[in-house]
C-alpha positions as CSV (number, residue, x, y, z in Angstrom):
1,M,0.3,0.2,0.0
2,L,1.1,3.4,-1.1
3,E,2.3,5.9,2.2
4,T,-0.3,8.9,2.8
5,K,0.2,12.1,4.3
6,K,-2.5,14.7,5.6
7,V,-1.3,18.1,5.3
8,T,-2.3,21.5,5.8
9,A,-1.1,24.0,3.4
10,G,-2.8,27.8,4.1
11,S,-6.4,27.1,5.2
12,N,-6.8,24.2,3.0
13,D,-6.2,20.4,3.8
14,Y,-4.7,17.9,1.2
15,V,-3.3,14.2,1.0
16,V,-0.2,13.6,-0.1
17,T,0.2,10.3,-1.5
18,E,3.3,8.3,-2.5
19,M,3.9,7.6,-6.3
20,K,3.9,4.2,-8.0
21,M,6.7,3.5,-10.4
22,G,4.9,3.7,-13.7
23,D,3.7,7.2,-12.7
24,M,7.5,7.9,-11.7
25,L,9.3,6.4,-14.3
26,P,8.8,9.5,-17.0
27,I,9.2,12.1,-14.5
28,L,12.7,11.2,-13.0
29,P,14.9,11.6,-15.3
30,R,13.3,15.4,-16.1
31,L,14.4,16.1,-12.2
32,S,17.8,16.3,-12.8
33,G,17.1,18.2,-16.0
34,D,17.8,22.2,-16.7
35,P,16.4,24.3,-13.9
36,E,13.1,24.6,-16.1
37,T,12.8,21.1,-17.1
38,A,13.1,20.0,-13.2
39,Q,10.3,22.5,-12.0
40,N,8.1,21.4,-14.6
41,A,8.8,17.8,-13.7
42,Q,8.2,18.8,-9.6
43,V,4.8,20.1,-10.9
44,D,3.9,16.8,-12.8
45,M,4.3,15.0,-9.5
46,L,2.5,17.5,-7.3
47,K,-0.3,16.8,-10.4
48,L,-0.1,13.1,-9.5
49,C,0.8,13.3,-5.5
50,I,-1.6,15.8,-4.4
51,L,-5.3,14.9,-3.5
52,V,-8.3,16.9,-2.6
53,D,-11.4,15.5,-2.3
54,G,-9.8,12.0,-2.5
55,K,-8.9,12.7,-6.4
56,Q,-5.7,14.1,-8.1
57,I,-5.4,17.8,-8.0
58,G,-4.0,17.7,-11.8
59,D,-4.1,21.1,-12.9
60,G,-5.5,22.4,-10.2
61,V,-1.7,22.6,-9.0
62,L,-1.1,25.5,-10.9
63,E,-4.1,27.6,-8.6
64,L,-2.1,27.2,-5.4
65,S,-0.7,30.0,-3.9
66,V,3.2,29.8,-3.7
67,K,3.9,29.0,0.0
68,S,1.3,26.4,-0.6
69,Y,2.9,25.0,-3.3
70,L,6.3,25.0,-1.4
71,I,4.7,23.7,1.4
72,L,3.4,20.8,-0.5
73,I,6.4,20.4,-3.0
74,V,8.4,19.4,0.2
75,E,5.8,17.1,1.4
76,V,5.6,15.3,-2.3
77,M,9.8,15.1,-2.5
78,A,9.7,13.4,1.4
79,I,6.9,11.2,0.9
80,N,8.5,9.6,-2.6
81,G,12.0,9.2,-0.5
82,M,13.7,12.4,-2.2
83,Q,15.2,15.8,-0.6
84,L,15.1,19.4,-1.9
85,P,18.0,21.7,-0.8
86,E,16.9,22.9,3.1
87,D,16.0,26.0,2.1
88,A,13.2,25.5,-0.7
89,G,10.1,25.3,1.4
90,A,8.3,25.0,4.6
91,E,7.2,21.6,6.2
92,G,3.6,21.5,6.4
93,K,1.8,22.0,9.7
94,D,-0.6,19.5,11.7
95,S,0.7,16.8,9.3
96,T,0.3,12.4,9.7
97,H,1.4,10.1,8.6
98,T,-0.2,6.9,7.2
99,K,0.4,3.7,5.6
C-alpha cells in the first residue's frame, strides 16, 4: 500500500500520496535536467501526488498559492524518498503519516 500524509497548507487540507513507479518513471529523468525542466517535473509530481477530496489535484496545482506550493512540494518529495535543499520550502503544519 502506498504511504499517504495529511498536510495543511494555507487554510486547505490536502492528502499527499506516494507515487507508483509506473507514474514516476517518465518524470524521474527530468528532475535532474535544466532548472526549467526540473521545475516542470516537480509540478507534474504534484499533479499526481496531491489529493483533494480523494481525487488528484491535476491542473488545479497551478491555482495554488506560492506558499502552499512550497509546503506541498517539500512533502511530495519527502514521501517519495527525495529531498529538496533545506531552504526550498517549509514543512506543512499538523501533518500525519499513514501507511
